[in-house]
N, C-alpha and C positions, 0 to 999 in steps of 0.2 A: 504494500500500500504506500504510494508515493506521499500522500498527505501525512501519514504517520511518521515517515522518515524525515520529511521536511520539518514537522513539528518538533521532532527529537533534535534535529540539527539546530533549530532556533533556540530551543531550551538549553542546549549545550553552550551555544554562543552567549546567551544571556547569563548563564551561570558563570562562564569565564569572565565576563565583564564585571559581574558582582564580586568575584574573587580577586580580581586584579589589584584593587587597593589594599586588600588584606595581604596579598603576596608582597606588594611594594613596601608595606609598613615595616617589614623586617630590616629594610635598608636605611631607615631613618636614623640619623645621628642624634645622640642625646643632647647635643649642643644646638640643634636647629630649632629656631622658633617655628611656631605654627605656620606663619606666612612663608618662611623659607622652605619648609618641608612641603607645603601644599604646591608651591611652584616646582620644586625639584621632582615631586611625585608625578606631576603632570608631564614633565619632561621625560621621566622614565617610562611612564605608561604609554606615552605617545610613540616611543621607539622600541618598546619591548618586543613586539613581533619580529622586528628586524635583528634583534640582538639575543635571541634565545640561544643558549648553549647547544651546539650540535651533540648528538649522542656520544661521540668520542671525546667530548670535552672541548677545550679551545678557548674558554674564558671570554666569550663574547659578552656575557652578562657583566662581567667585571669591567670590560671596556666601557659599556654603557654607563655603569655606575660611576666610573672615573670621569667620563665626559659630563655627567650630570653635576658632579662636584665642581669641575672646572667652571661650568656655566654659573652655578650658584655662588661660588666664591668670587667670581668676577662681578656679578651683579650686586651681591649683598655685602661683600667685604672689600671690594675694590682691588682684588688681586689681579696682577697682570701676567699674561702668558704669551707664548710664541704667537705671532700674528696668524699663521695658518691654523693653529689650534683654535684660537678665538673665533676666526672666521667660520670654522666648522661648527662649533657649538652654537654660535649665534644663528647660523643657518638652520641648524636642527631645532632651535627654539623659536623659529619663526611661527607666529600665531599664538604663542603663549604670552598672555598679558599678565604683567605684575604691576600692581599699583604702588605708589609711594616709595619708589626706590631711593636709596640714599645717594647723595651727590658727593663725588670724591674729587679732590684736587691732586694732580700729580706733582711730583717733585719738580719737574720741568716748568709747570705752570707757576708754582710757588717761586722758583728762581727768577722767572721772567718778571713777575710782579715786584720782587725785591730789587731787581736791577733797574726798573723803570723809575 
């Protein structure tokens, strides 16, 4: 019966969507605020299908978690990284909206002001 198979597939998909936040919760850092975690979890869940570990291992999930930390550290803490890496995570985060981000002044900007 095609209808029954389709219904089962939909239920499996819905169940997976419901379980995804629970799965992601294990990767929350104890030092992350609710706002930071919510943004990083969205980043993780958005890309999780592309970074699932293959059956033989490979650490794809670890790579995604690392990229999510780079993105969050850059946004919330002002950390700087290699331009190519930042370009990659900013592209991956396209469409994720985070309100009230802190504003950071770089050392170069401070030195420029001081010299003026």
